[in-house]
C-alpha positions in Angstrom: 145.1 0.7 29.6 145.9 -1.9 27.0 148.5 -4.5 27.7 152.0 -3.2 27.1 152.9 -6.4 25.3 150.4 -6.8 22.4 151.0 -9.4 19.7 154.0 -8.5 17.6 152.9 -7.5 14.1 154.6 -9.3 11.2 157.5 -7.1 9.9 158.1 -7.3 7.1 154.9 -8.7 5.6 155.0 -10.2 2.1 154.2 -8.1 -0.9 155.7 -6.0 -3.6 156.7 -2.3 -3.6 154.9 -0.3 -6.3 158.0 1.8 -7.1 156.1 5.1 -6.6 158.3 8.0 -5.4 157.9 9.0 -1.7 156.7 12.5 -2.7 153.9 11.0 -4.9 152.8 8.8 -2.1 152.6 11.8 0.3 150.0 13.5 -2.0 147.0 11.6 -0.6 148.1 12.3 2.9 147.9 16.0 2.2 144.6 15.7 0.4 143.0 14.0 3.4 141.9 11.0 1.3 141.1 8.1 3.8 141.5 5.1 1.4 144.4 6.5 -0.6 146.0 8.0 2.4 146.0 4.7 4.3 147.6 3.0 1.3 150.3 5.7 1.0 151.0 5.6 4.7 151.3 1.8 4.5 153.8 1.9 1.6 155.9 4.6 3.2 156.1 2.6 6.4 156.9 -0.5 4.3 159.9 1.2 2.8 161.4 2.8 5.9 160.1 0.7 8.9 162.9 -1.7 9.1 165.7 0.9 9.2 163.8 3.0 11.8 163.1 0.0 14.0 166.7 -1.2 13.9 167.8 2.3 15.0 165.2 2.2 17.8 166.8 -1.0 19.0 170.2 0.7 19.0 168.9 3.8 20.9 167.1 1.6 23.5 169.8 -1.1 23.7 166.7 -3.3 23.7 164.6 -5.1 21.2 160.9 -6.1 21.4 157.6 -4.3 21.8 159.2 -1.1 23.2 161.2 -0.7 20.0 158.0 -1.1 18.0 156.3 1.6 20.1 159.1 4.0 19.5 159.2 3.4 15.8 155.4 3.7 15.5 155.5 7.0 17.3 158.2 8.3 15.0 156.1 7.5 12.0 153.1 9.1 13.5 155.1 12.4 13.9 156.8 12.4 10.5 153.7 11.3 8.5 151.7 13.9 10.4 154.1 16.6 9.2 153.8 15.3 5.6 150.0 15.7 5.9 150.6 19.3 6.8 152.6 19.9 3.6 156.2 19.1 4.5 158.1 17.6 1.5 158.6 13.9 1.5 162.2 13.7 0.2 164.8 12.5 2.6 162.4 10.7 4.8 164.9 8.2 6.1 167.1 10.5 8.1 164.1 12.4 9.4 162.5 9.2 10.7 165.7 8.2 12.4 166.0 11.5 14.1 162.4 11.2 15.2 163.2 7.8 16.7 166.1 9.2 18.6 164.2 12.2 19.9 161.3 10.0 21.0 163.6 7.8 23.1 165.1 10.9 24.7 161.8 12.4 25.5 160.2 9.3 26.9 163.2 8.4 29.0 163.1 11.8 30.7 159.5 11.5 31.8 159.0 9.6 35.1 155.4 8.7 34.3 156.5 7.0 31.1 159.5 5.2 32.5 157.4 3.9 35.3 155.3 1.8 32.8 158.1 1.3 30.3 161.2 0.3 32.4 163.1 -0.6 29.3 163.8 3.1 28.9 166.1 3.1 31.9 169.0 1.1 30.5 172.3 3.0 30.9 173.3 2.1 27.4 170.0 3.2 26.1 167.4 5.8 27.0 168.9 6.8 30.4 172.3 7.3 28.9 170.9 9.4 26.0 169.1 11.6 28.5 172.2 12.1 30.6 174.4 12.9 27.6 175.4 16.6 27.4 174.7 16.6 23.6 173.7 13.9 21.2 175.6 15.4 18.3 179.4 15.6 18.9 180.9 19.1 18.9 183.3 18.0 16.1 180.4 17.4 13.8 178.6 20.7 14.1 179.8 22.0 10.8 178.7 18.8 9.0 175.3 19.0 10.7 174.8 22.6 9.4 176.1 21.8 5.9 173.9 18.7 5.5 170.7 20.4 6.6 171.4 23.4 4.3 171.2 21.1 1.3 167.9 20.7 -0.6 166.1 17.6 0.6 166.6 15.8 -2.7 170.4 16.1 -2.3 170.1 15.0 1.4 168.3 11.9 0.2 170.9 11.0 -2.4 173.8 11.5 0.1 172.1 9.6 2.9 171.1 6.5 0.9 174.4 6.1 -1.0 176.9 7.1 1.7 175.1 6.1 5.0 172.8 3.3 3.9 175.4 2.1 1.4 172.8 1.5 -1.2 173.2 1.7 -5.0 172.2 4.9 -6.7 169.1 3.2 -8.1 167.5 3.1 -4.7 167.4 6.8 -3.9 166.7 7.5 -7.6 163.5 5.4 -7.3 162.5 7.0 -4.0 162.9 10.4 -5.7 161.4 9.6 -9.0 164.6 10.2 -11.0 166.3 8.2 -13.7 169.7 6.8 -12.8 171.7 9.2 -14.9 170.0 12.2 -13.4 170.4 10.9 -9.9 174.1 10.1 -10.5 174.7 13.7 -11.7 172.8 15.1 -8.8 174.7 13.0 -6.4 178.0 14.4 -7.7 176.7 17.9 -7.2 175.4 17.0 -3.7 178.8 15.8 -2.6 180.5 18.9 -3.9 177.9 21.2 -2.3 178.1 19.4 1.0 181.9 19.9 1.1 181.5 23.5 0.1 178.9 23.9 2.8 181.6 22.7 5.3 184.0 25.4 4.2 181.3 28.0 4.3 180.1 27.0 7.8 183.7 27.1 9.0 184.0 30.6 7.8 180.6 31.9 9.0 180.8 30.4 12.5 184.5 31.2 13.0 185.0 32.5 16.5 187.7 35.0 15.4 189.4 36.5 12.4 192.4 34.1 12.7 190.1 31.1 12.0 188.5 32.9 9.0 192.0 33.6 7.7 192.9 29.9 7.7 189.7 28.9 6.0 191.0 28.3 2.5 194.5 27.4 3.8 192.7 24.4 5.3 190.4 23.6 2.5 192.7 23.6 -0.5 195.5 21.3 0.8 193.1 18.9 2.3 191.1 18.7 -0.9 194.3 18.1 -2.9 195.8 15.6 -0.4 198.8 17.8 0.3 200.5 18.8 3.5 199.3 21.8 5.6 201.6 24.8 5.9 203.6 24.9 9.2 201.7 28.0 10.5 198.4 26.3 9.8 199.5 23.2 11.7 200.6 25.5 14.6 197.1 27.1 14.6 195.4 23.8 14.6 197.4 22.7 17.6 195.9 25.6 19.6 192.4 25.9 18.0 189.9 23.1 18.6 187.4 24.8 16.3 189.7 24.6 13.2 191.0 21.2 14.3 187.4 19.9 14.1 187.0 21.5 10.7 190.1 19.8 9.4 188.8 16.5 10.6 185.4 17.0 8.9 187.0 18.2 5.6 189.2 15.1 5.7 186.2 12.8 6.2 184.1 14.5 3.5 185.7 12.5 0.7 187.4 9.7 2.6 184.5 8.6 4.8 181.4 10.6 4.1 179.0 7.9 5.5 180.7 8.1 8.9 180.7 11.8 8.9 177.0 12.2 7.9 175.8 9.5 10.3 177.6 11.1 13.3 176.5 14.6 12.3 172.8 13.8 11.9 172.2 11.0 14.4 175.1 11.4 16.8 174.0 8.7 19.3 174.6 5.2 18.0 175.8 6.4 14.6 178.6 3.8 14.2 176.3 1.0 15.3 173.7 2.1 12.8 176.3 2.2 10.1 177.4 -1.4 11.0 173.8 -2.6 10.8 173.3 -1.5 7.2 173.0 -4.4 4.8 175.2 -2.7 2.1 178.1 -2.5 4.6 178.0 -6.2 5.5 180.7 -8.4 3.8 179.6 -10.6 0.9 179.4 -10.3 -2.8 175.6 -10.3 -2.9 175.5 -7.1 -0.9 178.6 -5.5 -2.3 179.9 -5.3 1.2 183.4 -4.4 0.2 182.1 -1.3 -1.4 181.2 0.4 1.9 182.7 -1.7 4.6 185.9 0.2 4.3 184.2 3.3 5.8 185.5 2.4 9.3 189.0 1.7 8.0 189.2 5.0 6.2 187.5 7.1 8.8 188.9 5.7 12.0 186.9 5.3 15.1 187.5 8.6 16.9 189.4 10.9 14.6 192.0 13.2 16.0 194.3 15.7 14.4 196.9 13.1 13.3 194.2 10.8 12.0 192.8 13.7 9.9 196.2 14.2 8.3 196.7 10.6 7.5 193.3 10.4 5.9 194.0 13.6 4.0 197.3 12.5 2.7 195.8 9.3 1.5 192.7 11.0 0.1 193.3 10.5 -3.7 193.5 6.7 -3.3 190.4 6.6 -1.0 188.5 8.7 -3.6 189.5 6.3 -6.4 188.3 3.3 -4.3 185.1 5.1 -3.6 184.5 5.9 -7.3 185.2 2.3 -8.3 182.8 1.2 -5.6 180.1 3.5 -6.8 180.4 2.3 -10.3 180.0 -1.3 -9.1 177.0 -0.3 -7.0 175.3 1.2 -10.0 175.1 -2.2 -11.6 173.1 -3.8 -8.9 169.6 -4.8 -10.1 166.3 -3.3 -9.1 165.6 0.3 -8.3 164.2 -0.6 -4.8 166.2 -3.8 -4.4 167.0 -3.2 -0.8 163.8 -1.4 0.2 161.9 -3.9 2.2 158.9 -5.4 0.3 155.6 -5.0 2.0 152.0 -5.6 1.1 149.8 -2.6 2.0 146.9 -4.9 3.0 149.1 -7.0 5.2 150.8 -4.0 6.7 147.5 -2.3 7.5 146.4 -5.5 9.1 149.6 -6.0 11.0 150.0 -2.4 12.2 146.4 -1.4 12.4 144.9 -4.5 14.1 147.6 -6.6 15.7 149.3 -3.5 17.1 146.2 -1.5 17.9 146.7 -1.8 21.6 150.4 -0.8 21.2 149.6 2.3 19.2 146.8 3.3 21.6 149.3 3.0 24.4 151.8 5.2 22.5 149.2 7.9 21.8 147.9 7.9 25.4 151.4 8.3 26.7 152.1 11.0 24.2 149.1 13.0 25.4 150.0 13.0 29.1 150.5 16.6 30.2 154.1 17.5 30.5 153.7 20.0 33.3 156.5 22.1 32.0 159.1 19.4 32.7 160.9 19.9 29.5 159.9 16.6 27.8 158.5 18.0 24.6 160.1 16.7 21.4 163.7 17.8 21.2 165.2 19.7 18.3 166.0 17.5 15.3 169.5 18.6 15.0 172.2 19.9 17.2 172.1 23.6 18.1 174.3 25.4 15.7 174.4 29.2 16.0 173.4 31.2 13.0 171.5 28.5 11.0 169.4 31.3 9.6 168.5 34.9 10.5 166.6 38.0 9.7 167.0 41.0 7.4 170.0 43.3 7.6 169.7 46.7 9.1 168.5 49.4 6.8 166.8 47.0 4.3 163.5 48.5 3.0 160.9 45.8 3.8 157.3 46.6 2.8 155.2 43.8 4.2 157.6 42.9 6.9 156.1 41.4 10.1 157.6 44.2 12.1 157.9 42.3 15.3 159.0 44.5 18.2 162.2 44.4 20.2 162.2 42.6 23.5 159.8 44.1 26.0 157.4 45.7 23.5 154.4 43.5 22.9 152.2 43.8 19.8 149.4 41.9 18.0 150.3 39.5 15.1 147.9 39.9 12.2 147.7 37.2 9.5 147.8 38.8 6.1 145.4 36.3 4.5 142.7 36.4 7.1 143.2 39.9 8.6 142.7 38.2 12.0 145.1 38.2 15.0 147.0 35.4 16.7 145.2 34.5 19.9 145.3 31.8 22.6 142.4 29.3 22.8 141.1 29.0 26.4 143.2 29.6 29.5 146.8 30.5 28.8 149.2 27.7 29.8 151.6 25.1 28.4 149.6 23.0 25.9 146.9 25.5 25.1 146.0 25.9 21.5 146.6 29.0 19.4 144.0 30.2 16.8 143.1 33.2 14.7 140.5 35.5 16.3 139.0 39.0 15.7 141.7 41.5 16.7 141.1 43.0 20.2 143.0 44.5 23.1 143.0 41.1 24.9 146.3 40.3 26.6 146.2 36.9 24.9 146.8 38.7 21.6 150.0 40.4 22.8 153.3 38.9 21.7 156.9 39.8 22.0 159.7 38.7 19.7 163.0 38.4 21.6 166.4 38.9 20.1 167.1 35.2 20.6 164.1 34.2 18.4 161.6 33.4 21.2 158.0 34.4 20.5 156.7 35.1 24.0 153.1 35.5 25.1 152.2 38.5 27.3 149.5 36.3 28.9 151.8 34.3 31.1 155.4 34.3 32.3 157.6 31.8 30.5 155.1 30.9 27.8 156.3 30.8 24.2 154.9 29.6 20.8 155.9 26.0 20.3 155.9 24.6 16.7 157.3 21.1 17.4 155.4 19.6 20.3 152.3 18.4 18.4 153.4 17.1 15.0 153.5 20.6 13.4 150.3 22.0 15.1 151.4 25.1 16.9 150.5 25.4 20.6 151.6 27.4 23.6 154.6 25.9 25.4 157.2 26.7 27.9 160.1 28.8 26.8 163.5 27.0 26.5 166.9 28.1 27.5 169.7 28.5 25.0 171.5 25.2 24.6 168.6 23.1 25.8 167.2 20.2 23.7 164.0 22.1 23.1 165.7 25.4 22.0 164.7 25.2 18.4 161.1 24.2 19.1 160.3 27.6 20.4 162.6 29.9 18.4 161.8 31.5 15.0 163.7 33.4 12.4 162.0 36.4 10.7 162.2 37.0 6.9 161.8 40.4 5.3 158.4 39.3 4.1 157.1 38.7 7.5 157.4 34.9 7.6 158.3 33.1 10.8 160.5 30.1 10.2 160.9 27.5 13.0 164.6 26.9 13.7 164.1 23.1 13.9 163.2 23.1 10.2 163.6 26.2 8.1 161.8 24.9 5.1 158.6 25.3 7.1 156.8 28.5 8.0 154.1 29.5 10.6 150.7 29.5 8.8 147.0 29.6 9.4 144.8 26.7 8.3 142.0 29.0 7.2 140.7 32.6 7.1 137.8 32.3 9.6 137.9 33.0 13.3 139.0 29.9 15.2 141.4 28.6 12.5 144.3 26.7 13.9 148.0 27.6 13.4 150.4 25.1 12.0 153.9 25.0 10.5 153.8 23.8 6.8 156.1 23.9 3.8 157.1 27.4 3.1 155.3 28.7 0.0 155.4 32.5 0.5 151.6 32.6 0.5 149.6 35.3 2.4 148.6 32.7 5.0 152.3 32.6 6.0 152.8 36.4 6.2 152.3 38.3 9.5 152.1 42.0 10.2 152.0 44.1 13.4 150.1 47.1 14.6 151.4 50.4 13.2 151.4 51.8 16.7 154.3 49.5 17.6 156.7 51.4 15.4 159.4 53.2 17.3 163.2 53.6 17.1 164.8 50.2 17.6 161.8 48.1 16.5 161.4 46.2 13.3 159.6 47.9 10.4 155.8 48.0 10.3 153.8 46.5 7.4 153.3 48.9 4.6 155.5 51.7 6.0 158.8 50.8 4.2 160.6 51.5 7.4 163.9 50.1 8.5 164.2 46.5 9.5 166.6 45.9 12.4 168.2 42.5 12.8 168.1 41.0 16.3 171.6 40.6 17.8 173.4 37.5 17.1 171.4 36.5 14.0 173.0 36.5 10.5 171.3 37.9 7.5 168.6 35.8 5.8 167.1 36.9 2.5 163.6 36.2 1.4 
């Protein structure tokens, strides 16, 4: 095994950013062009490496080679998903989440911690692994609202509110002019807040909470006092109390709210590390350094009211700050400048031993110990669902109710989903000529698990291998791997992984032996699945081509096509 302490690559190397949007740079990765793909990967790493590495240091409570290993692994995962077709907008928060999840996974594997003892720090990896949840309960609505936004709007919010960068930075990363980006940012802020209100209503545990939905929203938005009966309800209901806190933060301290909702662990320390939040006229530190003062450290009910009552003034300060920020020069002024040649030399040569070590560790068999990559966001019930009862659904996958296995036939290839080799955690899944083999029998449970009939406790895992679908162990509700092995079914027969519902289960070809991946949802036949007509029965989902009823699994909300 290579030495665990290879020479440290030069970050950041000298050079100049080309100013190309992230999505444009992702094109060669998807096309499989070696030369252009290497250049694109180098530039994407150049732009986002420093932030990801700084967050790795926060998660590990340790700097040095281990932080570089974690950061390199996160890039390997995220760039691999770009190559499979995932959109390239909002890369920064996705990379940060990949960093966090890598630390959690590694720190929970004895074989890795034995060779990387730095993962065992109580303030770092060991503490993260022991935490009940990485995302606070009082940020669940914000997590849901942020991830429901289009990725372009996620990028605008993240870079302006969390990274405290001028609008010119995300505009350049997205390929927008400043005026268009500014208008889109205003819409994103409003949609995020509306998403909070909608999430509060949709996830409400009872009719009383739904009744108080607008009675919370309107006064907090206007900066007025809550009605006495609303205050009485908040005193007894933690769910609505958390909602009030988040609504109060949405305008007064959105950066704090977003960082805690998306990252959870180390969010405040990451915020404090952002150059745009540091004091000093060159960085415009006053413009964002007030986030802590406005938001408080650990908001409670009284803190939420104080922020709400002072909201108009905070909003005015924020608007003045944003106008000042728009005047800062250079569209990518605070994106680290890298030379692709130097970066490829630094990462590809000086860190070759380090990356080989990372990949070797990543391919160690997990033995079902639950160390597969964790879900990228907190588990929020009802992120998406399946068609409502009685909806006519020609072309629906028709997955059976629990306990009734059936074959899954790909609409583009007319081949069935099968297991490659012996069934077991880590086995590949492919398309094969349809047969009566037990490896082609699958059951869709009401909780979204897609179980194999070939082995007890084996489910289809979409997250363990950078978007390549394999067979993995089923995960319990509430576990860190829950979303990796759960899918939502659309009326057209698409299977959407719950860890990222802009993706869909798809074949990579139409010939026997084609692999299965999750890629950007495009409604193509390669992403549509049907079942055997013989599986139709009362209580099952509709069968392709029959126009029969489609029954929604219990506990899942309606999701349209």
